[in-house]
C-alpha positions in Angstrom: 0.0 0.0 0.0 2.8 2.4 0.9 4.7 1.5 -2.2 1.6 2.3 -4.4 1.2 5.6 -2.6 4.8 6.3 -3.1 4.5 5.7 -6.8 1.5 8.0 -7.0 3.4 10.7 -5.2 6.4 10.3 -7.4 4.2 10.5 -10.5 2.5 13.6 -9.2 5.9 15.2 -8.4 7.1 14.5 -11.9 4.0 16.0 -13.3 4.3 19.1 -11.0 7.9 19.6 -12.0 6.9 19.4 -15.7 4.2 22.0 -15.2 6.6 24.2 -13.2 9.2 24.1 -15.9 6.5 24.9 -18.5 5.1 27.8 -16.5 8.7 29.2 -15.9 9.4 28.9 -19.7 6.2 30.6 -20.6 6.8 33.4 -18.0 10.3 33.9 -19.4 9.0 34.0 -23.0 6.4 36.6 -22.0 8.9 38.6 -20.0 11.4 38.6 -22.9 8.7 39.6 -25.4 7.5 42.3 -23.2 11.0 43.6 -22.6 11.7 43.7 -26.3 8.4 45.5 -26.9 9.3 48.0 -24.1 12.6 48.7 -25.8 10.9 49.2 -29.2 8.3 51.5 -27.7 10.8 53.6 -25.8 12.7 54.2 -29.0 9.6 55.2 -30.9 7.6 57.2 -28.3 9.2 58.9 -25.3 6.8 59.4 -22.4 3.8 57.8 -24.2 1.2 55.5 -22.7 2.5 52.6 -24.8 5.5 52.2 -22.5 3.3 52.2 -19.4 1.0 49.5 -21.0 4.0 47.4 -21.8 5.4 47.7 -18.3 2.0 46.7 -16.9 2.0 43.7 -19.2 5.4 42.6 -18.0 4.1 42.9 -14.4 1.1 40.8 -15.4 3.3 38.1 -16.9 5.3 37.9 -13.7 2.1 37.7 -11.6 0.8 34.9 -13.9 4.0 32.9 -13.5 3.8 33.2 -9.7 0.2 32.3 -9.7 0.8 29.1 -11.8 3.6 28.1 -9.5 1.4 28.6 -6.4 -1.4 26.6 -8.0 1.1 23.8 -8.8 2.4 23.8 -5.2 -1.2 23.7 -3.9 -2.1 20.7 -6.1 1.0 18.8 -5.1 0.2 19.4 -1.4 -3.3 18.2 -1.9 -2.1 15.1 -3.7 0.4 14.3 -0.9 -2.2 14.6 1.8 -5.1 12.9 0.0 -6.2 9.7 1.6 -5.6 6.6 -0.5 -8.8 5.1 -1.9 -9.8 1.5 -1.6 -10.0 -0.4 -4.9 
């Protein structure tokens, strides 16, 4: 029984790590794209609203990455403490 539970936990940990890496990669891509866009806008329009919007988008991408990581951690915790079911 403990061995089965251990296998389930191991499987969930692998899945959680995969999702974490995926979220980090997506967050990095969004951050890079936003940074590039900020650079482009700062060259084109000094003091405009476009730069502020791009900055807000970068902040939103960072918040989204943190939220995805927090959700993954919560799901892993729930899976670890879930009672095993009888078959």
